[in-house]
N, C-alpha and C positions, 0 to 999 in steps of 0.2 A: 512640492517635494513628496517623495514616498514616505509612508509612515510605517508600513508593515507588510509582510507577505500574508495574505488572508486565505488563499485557496491555491491548490495545485490540482491538475486534472490527470486522471489515470483512465485511459481508454479500456473499456471492458466489453466482453461479448454479451454478458448477462448481468444486470444490476443485482438481481437477487442472489445469484451464486457468489458474486464478488462480495456483497454485503455479508453473507454467511461466513466466507473465508476470513475476511478481515476482522469481524467482530468475534466469532467463535474461536478462531485459531490464534489470532494475534492480539486480541484484547482491545480493539478499537471500539468506540461507541458511535452509534448512529446520531448524527446531529440534525440533519434536515432531510425530509422526504416529502417532496411535493410532486404531484402528477398534474400534467397539463391536459387540456382537451384533446390534443393531437396524439396522445399516447407517450409523449416524452416525459422524462422523470428527472427532477433535480434531487440527487441523492448525495449527501456528504457524510463523511465519517471523520473522526479525529481521535487522538489519544486523550484520555482523561487529563485534565489540567494543562492542556496545550491549545492555543488559539487556532493554529493553522488547521484548515479543513482540507480533506482530499475529496475531490469530486469524482465519484464513480460514474463515468460517462459512457453510456451505450449510445453511439451516434446514430443508430438506425431510425430513430424518430425525430431527431433534431435537424438533420441535414438532408440535402438532396442525395439520391441514391449513389451517384458517382463520388461525392465527397464522403459519404458515410463509408463506402467501400475502401477509400484511401485511409480513413481513420482506423477502420477495423484491421487493415493490414499492419497497423502499428501496435496492435495489442500484443503484449509480451516483449516489446522492444524498448521499454522505458529505460532511460539511464539509471544506473545504480543509485539508490538512496541509502543513506547510513542511518540506522536506528540505534540509539544509545540505550544502554541499560545500566543499572547500578548493581545488578546481580546476574552476571553473565551465566554462571553455571545453572542457576535456577531457571532463568528465561530459556536458555538453550534446551534444557531437559523438558520444560513445559511445552515448548514448541514441538519437540520431537514426539512427545507423547500424544500431541494433537494431530500428528501426521504431517507437519511441515517438513518439506524436503530441504536438506542441507547439501550444498555442493562441495563444501570444504569442511574438514574437521576443525574444531576450535584450535587456535594457535596463538601464541604470544608474539607480539610485534613490539617495536620500540615505544609505541604510543598506547599499548593496551593489549586486550585479547579480542579476537575477532573470528567470525565464521560467516560464510556466504550462504544465504537461503533463497528460495524462490517462492513466488506466489502461485496461484492456480493457473496463471497464464504463461509463466516462465520469466517474469520480471525478476531480476536479481536484486537482493538487498543485503547489506552488510549489517550484521549484528555486532555491536561494539561496546565494550566496557573500557573506558579510557583508564590509563595507568595513573596511579596516585603520584602527584608531583611533590 
């Protein structure tokens, strides 16, 4: 039986620029960074106090050229992920000051307050503070 979600993969064009964006702008921490002899890199990030790790995956060293090209074509086309916060206004303003691009203004919905932002590749994320029940 399954016990937990351990890793999710995010295709990136450049591990270093992705690492910089996610750690410096969004507050993730680097969890693992291993380099293999063939130039491939196992690089993971995660939010403090959360077990799930995001693999920042540049496929150019891991896969045959035609497979890597197919994966690179998917960069920026990830399904939307929802990131929760307990301080919407503070998180929103901190992200804006760090240059994070928001596609929508903050707005209230029946389940809380939300706004959509993008990463450096165009992946869309929802910043959400759930309503008190």
